[in-house]
Backbone as JSON, one array per atom type, in Angstrom:
{
  "sequence": "QVQVVESGGGLVRPGGSLRLSCTISGSILSMYTMYWYRQAPGKQREWVASITSGDSASYAVAVRGRFSISRENAKNTMYLQMNNLKFEDTAVYFCQGVRVGVGDEYWGQGTQVTVSS",
  "N": [[0.85, -1.09, 0.05], [0.58, 2.13, -0.96], [1.81, 4.94, 0.59], [1.66, 8.53, 1.49], [3.42, 10.94, 2.99], [3.6, 14.04, 4.6], [5.87, 16.43, 6.04], [7.32, 18.94, 8.33], [6.0, 21.35, 8.4], [4.9, 24.51, 10.08], [5.12, 27.42, 12.25], [6.14, 30.48, 11.2], [7.95, 33.57, 10.89], [7.25, 36.41, 8.82], [9.4, 36.51, 5.94], [10.94, 34.53, 6.76], [12.14, 31.02, 6.71], [11.2, 27.64, 5.72], [11.41, 24.11, 5.38], [9.73, 21.8, 3.73], [8.98, 18.24, 3.84], [8.37, 15.33, 1.96], [7.46, 12.06, 2.01], [7.52, 8.95, 0.41], [6.13, 5.73, 1.01], [6.0, 2.2, 0.48], [6.34, 2.16, -2.18], [8.33, 3.36, -4.96], [10.04, 6.33, -5.18], [11.01, 7.44, -7.61], [9.59, 6.53, -9.52], [7.58, 8.33, -9.9], [5.93, 11.42, -10.69], [6.07, 14.31, -8.9], [4.14, 16.48, -6.8], [3.54, 19.67, -5.2], [0.89, 21.07, -3.52], [-1.26, 23.72, -2.18], [-3.58, 24.9, 0.18], [-5.36, 27.5, 1.26], [-7.33, 28.9, 3.9], [-10.69, 29.04, 3.09], [-10.2, 29.09, 0.52], [-9.62, 27.65, -2.81], [-7.79, 24.62, -3.49], [-4.48, 25.04, -4.64], [-1.96, 24.54, -7.18], [1.38, 24.45, -6.42], [4.21, 23.62, -7.03], [6.2, 21.41, -8.99], [7.86, 18.39, -9.85], [9.51, 16.4, -12.1], [10.16, 12.83, -12.89], [12.51, 13.01, -14.05], [13.79, 15.09, -12.94], [13.0, 17.67, -13.74], [11.88, 20.84, -12.89], [9.0, 22.82, -11.95], [7.33, 25.82, -11.29], [4.69, 27.68, -9.51], [3.69, 31.05, -10.31], [3.46, 32.71, -8.13], [5.38, 31.72, -6.23], [7.67, 31.58, -7.58], [11.2, 31.74, -7.58], [11.34, 31.94, -4.9], [10.72, 29.59, -3.64], [11.95, 26.27, -3.77], [11.97, 23.06, -5.32], [12.74, 19.83, -4.76], [14.22, 16.47, -5.09], [15.08, 13.41, -3.45], [15.83, 10.55, -4.35], [16.93, 8.15, -3.29], [16.16, 8.32, -0.72], [13.56, 8.18, -0.91], [12.15, 10.51, -0.73], [10.73, 13.85, -1.13], [11.43, 17.43, -1.4], [10.35, 20.74, -0.27], [11.78, 23.63, -0.31], [11.27, 26.58, 1.27], [11.69, 29.87, 1.08], [11.96, 33.36, 2.15], [9.32, 33.76, 3.22], [5.84, 34.68, 3.02], [2.97, 36.41, 4.27], [0.82, 35.57, 2.83], [1.53, 33.01, 1.99], [0.53, 31.29, 3.93], [-0.99, 28.33, 4.56], [-2.37, 25.01, 4.26], [-0.24, 22.6, 3.22], [-0.01, 20.22, 0.83], [1.22, 17.13, -0.43], [1.55, 15.25, -3.56], [1.66, 12.38, -5.35], [2.12, 11.13, -8.66], [1.93, 8.35, -10.51], [4.11, 7.64, -13.03], [3.27, 6.97, -16.32], [1.19, 5.45, -15.58], [-0.68, 6.8, -14.03], [-1.81, 6.61, -11.43], [-2.71, 8.28, -8.49], [-1.63, 9.6, -5.46], [-2.21, 11.06, -2.28], [-0.95, 13.02, 0.3], [-1.62, 13.81, 3.88], [-1.44, 16.36, 4.45], [0.26, 19.36, 5.72], [0.58, 22.01, 7.94], [1.33, 25.32, 7.34], [2.08, 28.3, 8.67], [2.43, 31.77, 8.43], [3.25, 34.4, 10.26], [3.47, 37.37, 12.14]],
  "CA": [[0.0, 0.03, 0.02], [1.34, 3.3, -1.11], [1.44, 6.05, 1.46], [2.45, 9.71, 1.17], [3.43, 11.64, 4.36], [4.28, 15.34, 4.61], [6.26, 16.94, 7.45], [8.07, 20.17, 8.28], [5.25, 22.69, 8.59], [5.13, 25.14, 11.39], [4.9, 28.78, 12.4], [7.42, 31.19, 10.87], [7.76, 34.99, 10.63], [7.59, 36.91, 7.4], [10.78, 36.59, 5.63], [11.71, 33.34, 7.28], [12.26, 29.83, 5.78], [10.9, 26.41, 6.16], [11.72, 23.07, 4.45], [8.74, 20.67, 3.9], [9.4, 16.94, 3.28], [7.26, 14.36, 1.63], [8.17, 10.68, 1.84], [6.59, 7.85, -0.05], [6.4, 4.4, 1.38], [5.23, 1.24, -0.13], [6.63, 2.35, -3.63], [9.65, 3.94, -5.27], [9.79, 7.73, -5.55], [11.66, 7.6, -8.92], [8.56, 6.19, -10.51], [6.49, 9.29, -9.63], [6.03, 12.85, -10.8], [5.67, 14.71, -7.57], [3.62, 17.79, -6.78], [3.07, 20.32, -3.93], [-0.19, 22.02, -3.57], [-1.55, 24.26, -0.93], [-5.01, 25.28, 0.34], [-5.55, 28.46, 2.31], [-8.78, 29.0, 4.45], [-11.65, 29.74, 2.33], [-9.76, 29.08, -0.9], [-9.49, 26.44, -3.5], [-6.45, 24.13, -3.47], [-3.75, 25.49, -5.85], [-0.66, 24.0, -7.45], [2.57, 25.19, -6.08], [5.37, 23.21, -7.62], [6.2, 20.03, -9.38], [9.1, 17.88, -10.2], [9.32, 15.05, -12.84], [11.12, 11.82, -12.43], [13.87, 13.49, -14.62], [14.17, 16.24, -12.07], [12.55, 18.85, -14.3], [11.09, 21.5, -11.86], [8.11, 23.97, -12.39], [6.67, 26.57, -10.1], [3.6, 28.75, -9.68], [4.25, 32.41, -10.39], [3.54, 33.38, -6.83], [6.36, 31.19, -5.45], [8.91, 31.39, -8.23], [12.23, 32.66, -6.96], [11.4, 31.91, -3.34], [10.62, 28.16, -3.3], [12.66, 25.29, -4.49], [11.48, 21.7, -5.16], [13.94, 18.73, -5.14], [13.96, 15.02, -4.69], [16.15, 12.47, -3.11], [15.22, 9.18, -4.59], [17.48, 7.2, -2.36], [15.51, 8.45, 0.55], [12.13, 8.23, -1.26], [11.68, 11.76, -0.24], [10.78, 15.13, -1.97], [11.51, 18.52, -0.48], [10.02, 21.99, -0.79], [12.43, 24.64, 0.45], [10.49, 27.85, 1.09], [12.43, 31.12, 1.58], [11.23, 34.66, 2.07], [7.92, 33.55, 3.27], [4.94, 35.84, 3.02], [1.65, 36.13, 4.97], [-0.07, 34.81, 1.87], [1.97, 31.62, 1.91], [-0.17, 30.48, 5.03], [-1.9, 27.37, 4.0], [-2.13, 23.55, 4.42], [0.58, 22.16, 2.02], [-0.19, 18.85, 0.27], [2.11, 16.41, -1.5], [0.89, 14.34, -4.31], [2.57, 11.52, -6.27], [1.4, 10.53, -9.74], [2.8, 7.35, -10.97], [4.53, 7.89, -14.43], [2.75, 5.98, -17.26], [0.02, 4.75, -15.13], [-1.64, 7.73, -13.61], [-2.29, 6.49, -10.1], [-2.44, 9.29, -7.7], [-1.66, 9.44, -3.99], [-2.05, 12.29, -1.56], [-0.64, 13.06, 1.79], [-2.71, 14.45, 4.79], [-1.18, 17.84, 4.58], [1.12, 19.93, 6.78], [0.15, 23.32, 8.08], [2.31, 26.36, 7.34], [1.55, 29.55, 9.17], [3.32, 32.88, 8.4], [2.64, 35.36, 11.15], [4.46, 38.16, 12.91]],
  "C": [[0.9, 1.26, 0.03], [0.88, 4.3, -0.09], [2.37, 7.26, 1.27], [2.3, 10.42, 2.54], [4.32, 12.95, 4.33], [4.71, 15.65, 6.06], [7.03, 18.22, 7.25], [7.35, 21.47, 8.34], [5.46, 23.17, 9.98], [4.81, 26.65, 11.27], [6.22, 29.55, 12.1], [6.98, 32.75, 10.67], [7.92, 35.29, 9.15], [9.07, 37.05, 7.13], [11.56, 35.35, 5.98], [11.58, 32.17, 6.3], [11.72, 28.68, 6.47], [11.26, 25.39, 5.05], [10.59, 22.05, 4.74], [9.31, 19.41, 3.34], [8.18, 16.18, 2.91], [7.9, 13.07, 1.33], [7.0, 9.75, 1.41], [7.08, 6.56, 0.56], [5.55, 3.47, 0.62], [5.48, 1.26, -1.72], [7.97, 2.96, -3.78], [9.46, 5.34, -5.82], [10.16, 7.98, -7.06], [10.55, 7.32, -9.94], [7.39, 7.26, -10.54], [6.82, 10.6, -10.05], [5.41, 13.39, -9.51], [5.24, 16.2, -7.63], [3.49, 18.4, -5.4], [1.94, 21.15, -4.33], [-0.45, 22.66, -2.28], [-3.05, 24.83, -1.02], [-5.08, 26.23, 1.52], [-7.06, 28.48, 2.77], [-9.64, 29.6, 3.51], [-11.45, 29.72, 0.78], [-9.73, 27.79, -1.56], [-7.95, 25.91, -3.35], [-5.74, 24.59, -4.8], [-2.45, 24.7, -5.95], [0.46, 24.91, -7.09], [3.85, 25.0, -6.87], [5.3, 21.82, -8.0], [7.57, 19.68, -9.88], [8.97, 16.48, -10.88], [10.39, 14.02, -12.33], [12.52, 12.1, -13.0], [14.34, 14.61, -13.97], [13.96, 17.6, -12.83], [11.57, 19.56, -13.28], [10.17, 22.53, -12.54], [7.55, 24.66, -11.2], [5.53, 27.52, -10.53], [4.28, 30.07, -9.68], [4.39, 32.97, -8.95], [4.62, 32.89, -5.98], [7.83, 31.27, -6.19], [9.96, 32.36, -7.68], [12.43, 32.51, -5.47], [11.48, 30.49, -2.9], [11.39, 27.31, -4.28], [12.26, 23.85, -4.19], [12.7, 20.89, -5.51], [13.39, 17.46, -4.7], [15.16, 14.26, -4.32], [15.68, 11.12, -3.25], [15.73, 8.16, -3.64], [16.84, 7.22, -1.11], [13.97, 8.33, 0.35], [11.47, 9.5, -0.71], [11.91, 12.93, -1.25], [10.82, 16.2, -0.88], [10.86, 19.7, -1.12], [10.78, 22.96, 0.18], [11.76, 25.92, 0.19], [11.25, 28.92, 1.87], [11.58, 32.36, 1.51], [9.71, 34.51, 2.23], [7.05, 34.71, 3.52], [3.72, 35.4, 3.77], [0.81, 35.2, 3.97], [0.33, 33.45, 1.47], [1.2, 30.66, 3.04], [-1.19, 29.65, 4.27], [-1.53, 25.99, 4.54], [-1.44, 23.2, 3.11], [0.43, 20.58, 1.89], [0.77, 18.34, -0.73], [1.26, 15.42, -2.21], [1.83, 13.7, -5.22], [1.7, 10.91, -7.34], [2.34, 9.53, -10.41], [2.92, 7.55, -12.61], [4.0, 6.68, -15.34], [1.54, 5.24, -16.89], [-1.07, 5.68, -14.6], [-2.16, 7.63, -12.2], [-1.78, 7.69, -9.31], [-2.62, 9.05, -6.18], [-1.35, 10.74, -3.32], [-1.63, 12.15, -0.26], [-1.78, 13.72, 2.58], [-2.52, 15.92, 4.9], [-0.32, 18.34, 5.78], [0.77, 21.48, 6.84], [1.36, 24.35, 8.16], [1.71, 27.74, 7.66], [2.62, 30.56, 9.15], [2.71, 33.95, 9.27], [3.77, 36.1, 11.88], [3.94, 38.09, 14.48]]
}
């Protein structure tokens, strides 16, 4: 059974940094395109960043230049380094894995990021 678990959320001041982690168990990370999404209170879930199995990364305009997505296949773990955090980055951050060539999707339970002074 494939499971996806996020960690690393917390409370941070504006301008601060956090690193989120997303670990897959029951499968192999290298077989997945990985995504980060976020959902702020009262808003729809939105795509934040993604990374292919070939390490090609893409970012939403709102986070480009501040966030960095990466993966460490040997640890079955993906990361989202978030720098220069803003109030509007406050949200629950979700990790999704999509199996390449198959399309099976797996979501984590989310991790809360709160940017507050």
